[in-house]
C-alpha positions as CSV (number, residue, x, y, z in Angstrom):
1,X,-138.3,-57.1,-18.5
2,X,-135.5,-55.1,-15.8
3,X,-136.8,-57.7,-13.5
4,X,-136.3,-61.1,-15.5
5,X,-132.8,-59.5,-17.1
6,X,-131.7,-59.3,-13.2
7,X,-133.0,-62.9,-12.6
8,X,-131.0,-64.0,-15.8
9,X,-128.1,-62.2,-14.5
10,X,-128.0,-63.9,-11.4
11,X,-128.9,-67.2,-12.3
12,X,-126.0,-67.4,-14.7
13,X,-123.6,-66.7,-11.6
14,X,-125.2,-69.6,-10.1
15,X,-122.6,-72.9,-10.3
16,X,-123.9,-75.6,-12.2
17,X,-127.2,-74.0,-13.7
18,X,-125.1,-71.0,-14.9
19,X,-126.5,-69.9,-18.3
20,X,-127.9,-73.2,-19.1
21,X,-130.4,-72.2,-16.9
22,X,-130.6,-68.2,-17.6
23,X,-131.2,-68.4,-21.3
24,X,-134.1,-71.0,-21.2
25,X,-135.7,-68.7,-18.2
26,X,-135.2,-65.4,-20.3
27,X,-136.3,-66.8,-23.5
28,X,-139.4,-68.3,-21.9
29,X,-140.7,-64.9,-20.1
30,X,-140.3,-63.3,-23.8
31,X,-136.8,-61.5,-23.5
32,X,-135.3,-60.8,-26.9
33,X,-133.0,-63.6,-27.4
34,X,-130.0,-61.5,-28.1
35,X,-130.7,-59.7,-25.0
36,X,-131.0,-62.8,-23.0
37,X,-128.0,-64.4,-24.3
38,X,-125.6,-61.0,-23.5
39,X,-127.1,-60.5,-20.1
40,X,-126.4,-64.8,-19.6
41,X,-122.4,-64.1,-21.1
42,X,-122.2,-61.5,-18.8
43,X,-122.9,-63.2,-15.7
44,X,-121.4,-66.5,-16.5
45,X,-117.9,-64.6,-16.8
46,X,-118.4,-62.2,-14.0
47,X,-117.0,-65.0,-11.7
48,X,-114.3,-66.4,-13.6
49,X,-111.3,-64.4,-12.5
50,X,-112.3,-64.7,-8.8
51,X,-112.8,-68.6,-9.3
52,X,-109.2,-68.5,-11.0
53,X,-107.2,-66.7,-8.4
54,X,-109.1,-68.0,-5.6
55,X,-110.6,-71.5,-6.0
56,X,-107.2,-73.2,-5.7
57,X,-106.4,-70.7,-1.7
58,X,-109.8,-71.8,-0.7
59,X,-109.4,-75.3,-1.5
60,X,-106.0,-75.6,-0.1
61,X,-107.1,-73.6,2.7
62,X,-110.1,-75.7,3.6
63,X,-108.3,-78.8,3.4
64,X,-106.8,-78.4,6.4
65,X,-110.2,-77.9,8.6
66,X,-111.6,-79.9,10.8
67,X,-114.9,-80.3,9.7
68,X,-114.9,-79.4,5.9
69,X,-111.2,-80.6,5.5
70,X,-112.0,-83.9,3.8
71,X,-114.6,-81.9,1.6
72,X,-112.3,-80.1,0.3
73,X,-109.2,-82.1,-0.1
74,X,-111.3,-84.5,-2.2
75,X,-112.2,-81.9,-4.4
76,X,-108.9,-80.3,-4.4
77,X,-107.3,-84.1,-5.3
78,X,-109.8,-84.5,-8.3
79,X,-109.3,-81.5,-9.7
80,X,-106.0,-82.3,-9.7
81,X,-106.7,-85.6,-10.8
82,X,-108.6,-84.9,-13.7
83,X,-106.5,-81.7,-14.9
84,X,-103.6,-83.9,-15.2
85,X,-106.0,-86.9,-17.3
86,X,-107.3,-84.3,-19.6
87,X,-103.5,-82.3,-19.8
88,X,-102.2,-86.1,-20.5
89,X,-104.7,-86.4,-23.5
90,X,-105.0,-83.0,-25.1
91,X,-101.4,-82.4,-24.8
92,X,-100.7,-78.7,-26.6
93,X,-104.7,-79.2,-27.5
94,X,-104.9,-78.1,-23.8
95,X,-106.8,-75.1,-24.2
96,X,-109.2,-75.6,-27.1
97,X,-110.3,-79.4,-24.5
98,X,-111.1,-76.4,-22.2
99,X,-113.0,-74.6,-24.7
100,X,-114.9,-77.4,-25.7
101,X,-115.6,-78.4,-22.0
102,X,-116.7,-75.1,-21.2
103,X,-119.1,-75.0,-24.2
104,X,-120.8,-78.3,-24.0
105,X,-123.5,-77.7,-22.2
106,X,-124.2,-80.2,-19.6
107,X,-124.0,-80.1,-16.0
108,X,-121.0,-80.3,-14.5
109,X,-118.8,-78.4,-17.4
110,X,-119.4,-74.3,-17.3
111,X,-117.5,-71.8,-16.4
112,X,-116.8,-72.3,-13.0
113,X,-115.5,-76.0,-13.6
114,X,-113.4,-75.1,-16.1
115,X,-111.9,-72.1,-14.5
116,X,-110.9,-74.5,-11.7
117,X,-109.5,-76.8,-13.8
118,X,-107.4,-73.9,-15.3
119,X,-106.3,-72.6,-12.0
120,X,-105.8,-76.3,-10.8
121,X,-103.5,-76.8,-13.8
122,X,-101.9,-73.7,-13.7
123,X,-102.6,-72.3,-17.4
124,X,-102.1,-68.9,-18.3
125,X,-104.8,-66.6,-17.1
126,X,-105.1,-64.9,-20.1
127,X,-105.3,-67.8,-22.5
128,X,-107.8,-69.5,-19.7
129,X,-110.2,-66.6,-19.6
130,X,-110.0,-66.5,-23.5
131,X,-110.7,-70.3,-23.7
132,X,-113.7,-70.0,-20.7
133,X,-115.4,-67.2,-22.6
134,X,-115.3,-68.8,-26.3
135,X,-117.0,-71.3,-24.4
136,X,-119.5,-69.9,-22.9
137,X,-119.8,-67.9,-26.0
138,X,-120.8,-71.8,-27.6
139,X,-123.1,-73.2,-24.7
140,X,-124.8,-69.3,-24.9
141,X,-125.4,-70.3,-28.9
142,X,-126.6,-73.7,-28.7
143,X,-128.8,-73.1,-25.6
144,X,-130.3,-70.5,-27.1
145,X,-130.8,-72.2,-30.4
146,X,-132.6,-75.3,-28.1
147,X,-134.3,-72.3,-25.4
148,X,-136.0,-70.4,-28.9
149,X,-136.8,-73.9,-30.7
150,X,-138.7,-74.8,-27.3
151,X,-141.0,-71.8,-26.9
152,X,-141.8,-72.1,-30.6
153,X,-142.6,-75.6,-30.3
154,X,-145.0,-75.0,-27.5
155,X,-146.5,-71.9,-29.5
156,X,-147.2,-74.3,-32.2
157,X,-149.0,-76.6,-29.9
158,X,-150.9,-74.0,-28.2
């Protein structure tokens, strides 16, 4: 059980996969849903402060390098452009938009992307973390329910 908890924790820290992959893994391997949920959220939120404070600096630093410069500049420009577009559409509801962006469990949306966007938009750290946390909690509830339904469907079919 400890091995599966560790895997859930580590998988939830991986960009793109995050808790969208960690929760189904934990539920599929028989971990209690509440335990899987808590471990996945902890793992998913752990990198958030690091991403917020260092992602922009790394992208700016890397954009001037010979081999990785074009890729880093592309990500920096794309992130800033998308951030301005989101800010323009969301207006004063930017934090709610960030919460919903992180909370909808689709590939490319999650704590990593949401935190990077918050960092590029110079959003307040505390409010950004709270919005990301709310989104991660929402995504965890959705993925937990879908995972539990999937496991029950397989049990009923067997």
